[in-house]
C-alpha positions in Angstrom: -0.1 -0.1 -0.3 2.8 2.4 0.5 4.2 1.6 -3.0 1.2 2.2 -4.4 0.5 5.7 -2.3 4.1 6.5 -3.0 3.1 6.6 -6.9 0.2 8.3 -6.3 2.2 11.1 -4.5 4.9 11.2 -7.2 2.5 11.7 -9.8 1.1 15.0 -7.7 4.5 16.4 -7.3 5.3 15.6 -3.7 9.0 15.0 -3.7 11.2 11.8 -2.7 8.5 9.0 -3.4 11.0 7.6 -5.9 12.6 6.0 -2.7 10.3 3.5 -2.9 11.2 2.4 -6.2 14.4 1.1 -4.9 14.3 -2.3 -3.6 16.8 -1.9 -0.8 15.0 0.7 0.5 11.8 -0.9 0.6 14.0 -4.3 2.0 15.3 -2.3 5.0 12.0 -0.4 5.8 10.3 -4.2 5.4 12.6 -5.4 8.0 12.2 -2.5 10.4 8.3 -2.2 10.3 8.3 -6.1 10.6 10.7 -6.0 14.0 8.6 -3.3 15.4 5.3 -4.6 15.0 6.5 -7.4 16.0 8.1 -6.3 19.3 5.1 -4.2 20.2 2.0 -6.3 19.3 4.2 -9.3 20.9 3.7 -8.0 24.0 -0.2 -7.4 23.7 -0.4 -11.1 22.0 1.3 -12.8 24.9 -0.4 -10.9 27.9 -3.8 -12.2 25.8 -2.4 -15.8 25.6 -1.6 -16.0 29.4 -4.9 -14.5 29.9 -6.9 -17.1 28.0 -4.3 -19.8 29.7 -3.4 -21.0 26.0 -0.3 -23.0 27.4 2.3 -25.5 26.4 1.2 -29.3 27.6 4.6 -30.9 28.1 5.2 -34.4 28.3 8.2 -35.6 30.6 10.7 -36.7 28.5 13.5 -36.5 31.1 15.2 -33.7 29.5 17.2 -30.9 31.9 14.7 -27.9 32.5 11.7 -29.5 30.4 9.1 -29.0 32.9 10.1 -25.7 33.8 8.4 -24.8 30.6 4.8 -25.9 31.0 2.1 -23.5 30.6 4.7 -21.4 29.0 2.3 -19.4 26.1 2.3 -21.2 23.1 0.8 -20.3 19.3 2.9 -17.1 19.2 3.4 -17.9 15.6 0.8 -15.3 15.5 3.2 -12.7 16.5 4.9 -13.6 13.4 2.1 -14.1 10.8 0.2 -10.6 11.6 3.8 -9.0 11.4 4.6 -10.2 7.7 1.5 -10.1 6.1 1.2 -6.4 7.7 4.6 -5.3 6.3 4.3 -7.0 3.3 0.8 -5.4 2.4 2.7 -2.0 3.4 5.8 -2.4 1.5 5.1 -4.8 -1.1 3.7 -4.5 -4.9 0.5 -6.0 -4.3 -0.1 -6.6 -7.5 3.3 -8.9 -7.7 2.7 -12.5 -8.2 5.6 -13.4 -6.5 4.5 -11.3 -3.6 0.6 -13.2 -4.2 2.0 -16.4 -3.6 3.9 -15.9 -0.5 1.1 -14.3 1.4 -1.0 -17.3 0.2 1.2 -19.6 1.7 1.7 -17.5 4.9 -1.8 -17.7 5.4 -2.3 -21.3 4.1 0.4 -22.9 6.6 -0.3 -20.4 9.5 -4.2 -21.7 9.1 -3.1 -25.5 8.8 -0.6 -24.6 11.9 -3.4 -22.7 13.8 -5.4 -25.7 13.7 -3.0 -28.0 14.7 -2.1 -26.1 17.7 -6.1 -25.6 18.7 -6.4 -29.4 18.7 -3.3 -29.5 21.1 -4.3 -27.0 23.4 -8.2 -26.8 23.3 -9.1 -30.3 22.9 -5.8 -31.6 24.9 -5.2 -34.1 22.2 -1.4 -33.8 22.3 -0.9 -35.5 19.0 -2.7 -32.2 17.1 -4.3 -32.7 13.7 -2.9 -35.9 12.3 0.1 -36.7 10.1 -2.0 -37.8 7.1 -4.5 -34.7 7.0 -1.3 -32.2 7.6 0.3 -33.9 4.9 -2.6 -33.0 2.7 -2.8 -29.5 3.4 0.8 -29.3 2.6 0.7 -31.4 -0.7 -2.6 -29.1 -1.7 -0.4 -26.0 -1.2 2.7 -27.2 -3.0 0.6 -28.4 -6.2 -1.3 -25.2 -6.0 2.4 -23.3 -6.0 3.4 -25.5 -8.8 0.8 -25.4 -11.2 1.1 -21.1 -10.8 4.6 -21.2 -11.0 4.8 -23.8 -13.9 1.7 -22.2 -16.4 1.0 -18.6 -14.9 1.6 -15.9 -18.0 2.7 -13.6 -14.9 6.3 -15.8 -14.2 8.5 -14.2 -16.6 11.3 -16.3 -17.2 12.0 -20.1 -18.1 9.8 -22.2 -16.1 12.0 -25.8 -16.2 15.5 -24.1 -15.5 16.8 -23.3 -12.3 20.0 -22.6 -10.7 22.3 -25.3 -9.5 26.3 -24.6 -7.8 29.4 -26.2 -9.3 28.5 -26.1 -13.2 30.0 -23.4 -15.4 26.3 -21.7 -16.2 25.0 -22.3 -12.7 21.5 -23.3 -14.3 20.0 -26.9 -15.1 17.0 -27.9 -17.0 14.7 -30.3 -15.4 14.2 -31.3 -18.9 17.0 -33.4 -18.9 15.4 -35.7 -16.1 13.2 -36.6 -18.6 13.7 -40.3 -20.1 11.3 -39.7 -22.9 11.1 -37.2 -25.6 8.6 -35.3 -28.0 5.2 -34.5 -26.5 5.2 -37.3 -24.1 8.4 -35.9 -22.5 7.1 -32.6 -22.3 4.6 -33.5 -20.2 6.8 -36.4 -17.8 9.3 -33.0 -17.0 6.4 -31.2 -16.1 5.1 -33.9 -14.1 8.7 -34.2 -12.4 8.7 -30.2 -11.8 5.7 -30.6 -10.0 6.6 -33.1 -7.8 9.5 -31.6 -6.9 8.0 -28.0 -5.8 5.2 -30.5 -3.5 8.3 -32.3 -2.1 10.3 -29.1 -1.2 7.2 -27.0 0.1 6.3 -30.3 2.2 9.7 -30.9 3.4 10.9 -27.3 4.5 7.3 -26.9 6.4 7.9 -30.4 8.0 11.7 -29.9 8.5 11.1 -26.2 10.4 8.4 -28.2 12.4 10.9 -30.6 13.7 13.4 -28.1 14.7 11.4 -26.2 16.5 12.3 -27.7 20.1 14.2 -25.5 21.7 14.0 -21.4 22.9 15.1 -20.1 19.6 16.3 -22.7 17.5 14.0 -22.3 14.9 13.6 -18.8 15.0 17.3 -18.2 14.7 18.1 -20.7 12.0 14.9 -19.6 10.1 16.5 -16.1 10.4 19.5 -16.7 8.4 17.9 -18.7 5.6 15.8 -16.1 4.8 18.4 -13.4 5.2 20.2 -15.7 2.2 17.0 -15.9 0.4 16.7 -12.3 0.2 20.1 -11.7 -0.8 19.4 -14.1 -3.3 16.1 -12.4 -4.8 17.8 -9.4 -4.2 20.3 -10.0 -6.8 18.6 -12.0 -9.3 15.9 -9.6 -9.2 18.1 -6.8 -10.9 19.4 -7.4 -14.6 22.5 -5.5 -13.9 23.5 -7.3 -10.5 22.5 -10.6 -12.1 24.4 -10.0 -15.4 27.6 -8.8 -13.3 27.4 -11.7 -11.2 26.6 -13.7 -14.6 23.8 -15.6 -12.1 20.0 -16.3 -13.3 17.9 -13.1 -13.7 14.5 -13.5 -12.5 12.1 -10.4 -13.8 10.0 -8.9 -10.4 11.5 -11.7 -8.4 13.2 -8.7 -6.7 9.7 -8.2 -4.6 10.9 -11.9 -2.6 13.5 -9.8 -1.6 11.3 -7.3 0.3 8.7 -10.0 1.7 12.1 -12.0 3.3 13.2 -9.1 4.7 9.5 -8.5 6.5 10.6 -12.6 7.2 13.4 -11.9 8.8 12.4 -8.8 10.7 9.2 -10.8 11.9 12.0 -13.3 12.8 14.2 -11.4 14.6 11.6 -9.3 16.7 10.2 -12.6 18.0 13.7 -13.8 19.3 13.1 -11.1 22.0 10.3 -13.2 23.7 11.5 -16.4 22.1 15.5 -16.7 23.3 16.2 -18.3 26.4 14.5 -18.8 28.7 11.3 -18.2 26.1 8.3 -16.2 27.2 6.5 -17.8 24.1 6.4 -20.4 21.6 5.5 -20.4 18.1 4.0 -23.5 18.1 3.1 -24.9 14.7 1.3 -22.3 14.0 4.5 -20.6 13.2 6.9 -23.4 12.8 4.8 -24.8 9.8 4.4 -21.3 8.1 8.0 -19.8 8.4 9.3 -23.5 7.0 6.3 -23.3 4.0 7.6 -19.6 3.0 11.1 -20.5 2.9 10.8 -23.6 0.3 8.3 -21.2 -1.6 10.5 -18.1 -1.9 13.4 -20.5 -2.8 11.4 -22.0 -5.9 10.5 -18.7 -6.8 14.0 -17.2 -6.7 15.0 -20.6 -8.5 16.9 -21.5 -5.9 15.5 -24.8 -4.5 18.5 -27.2 -5.4 20.5 -25.3 -2.8 17.9 -25.5 0.3 19.8 -28.5 1.1 23.0 -26.9 1.7 20.9 -23.2 3.1 18.5 -25.6 5.3 21.3 -27.9 6.4 20.3 -27.8 9.8 16.5 -28.9 8.9 17.8 -31.4 6.5 19.9 -33.0 9.3 16.9 -32.8 12.1 14.5 -34.4 9.8 17.0 -37.2 9.2 17.6 -38.0 12.4 13.9 -38.3 13.2 13.6 -40.6 10.1 16.7 -42.5 11.1 15.5 -43.0 14.7 11.6 -44.5 13.6 12.9 -46.5 10.5 16.1 -48.0 12.6 13.5 -48.5 15.5 11.1 -50.7 13.8 14.0 -52.6 11.7 15.4 -53.4 14.9 12.1 -54.5 16.8 11.5 -56.5 13.6 14.7 -58.6 13.5 15.9 -58.7 17.1 12.2 -58.5 18.8 13.5 -55.4 20.4 13.7 -51.6 19.1 17.4 -50.2 19.3 17.8 -46.5 18.6 21.1 -44.6 16.7 20.6 -41.7 19.0 20.1 -41.1 22.8 16.8 -39.0 21.4 15.0 -37.5 18.2 15.2 -34.5 16.8 18.9 -34.3 17.0 19.1 -31.2 19.1 17.4 -33.5 22.2 20.1 -36.2 21.4 23.1 -33.3 22.1 20.4 -32.2 25.1 20.3 -35.7 26.8 24.1 -35.8 26.9 23.9 -32.9 29.0 24.8 -29.9 26.9 23.1 -27.0 28.1 19.9 -25.9 25.6 21.3 -22.3 25.2 25.0 -23.4 24.2 23.1 -26.4 21.5 21.1 -23.4 20.2 23.9 -20.9 19.8 25.8 -23.9 17.8 23.4 -24.6 15.6 22.9 -20.7 14.9 26.8 -20.7 14.0 26.5 -23.7 11.9 23.3 -22.2 10.3 24.9 -18.9 9.6 28.2 -21.1 8.3 25.8 -22.8 6.0 24.4 -19.9 4.8 27.3 -17.7 3.6 28.7 -21.3 1.9 25.4 -21.4 -0.1 26.0 -17.7 -1.5 29.9 -18.5 -2.4 28.8 -21.8 -4.4 27.3 -19.6 -6.7 30.5 -18.5 -7.9 32.5 -22.1 -7.5 32.1 -22.9 -11.1 
């Protein structure tokens, strides 16, 4: 809205309104506004959550300091969603397809996470929304995003080309994966790409959800990933910068940088309340949302194949859960009793079981996330 207002004011002769044309200015503005909204609205929302006794239900898993968190307000992801959507509405071009898709993702994943938290908190069912229903919601969103990205005339780039590190042109064409030629091969390629997008949206959303198990862990690592994607979007959305750095130019995708600035600002503001010891938890309302935003934004700027590096923390956390679950089932079937690879999964709880303080684990994960983020940016120049 501020962008449209600035355009109107410039037309009637008000000086200085051209600033809103600069992505860098709007990105900085978005980060500041988002952070301030989170800080000021966060206090009131946390107070309201406490008043309504919307607290976290804790199962005793024998973790150090775990039971002290009982009753801490949850569903704090509402703060993040409110901040992101408000800031995006103020600073982004609302007519831009990338802005619209990211706002759709925020609302969709937020609603899915809210339903999960509602069942846990108000119906006293710790399992929340069933895995099947949650997965169905994520697949539905991924399919919608995939179809729009593949077939919308507003996406002004080659839909089947993406970015990949280590090769000379940094580009990968999904048509190379099709084993067929001709028209059937084209259909096969589109099918592969749609499945890839659905997988990425689902994996990112669930990966962030699994990482959200310690004060500030998911928020801090997600802020780092959001910053990296924002930088990539800013560079790739500017034809001069893209040409200078010899990376893929994606017309109008610079709006993703503005949106991700709002995203990062909201997460940093949320850390004010969520850092150890947390005053509020984001719940699935927040974790599913930020994971969905990360996945969709990476797809929109054609950096989805960099996600295993950028989101290395989420990948390892998710892998630890899968390894633990399937190894336990395998050993139980073969030896009659289930055995474990880790003391507890996800991985951050394994280190907690070893007696490492929670705040130290979180800080170290942040450091690793920062290294992975910088590496993701550097890899684009290694060819």
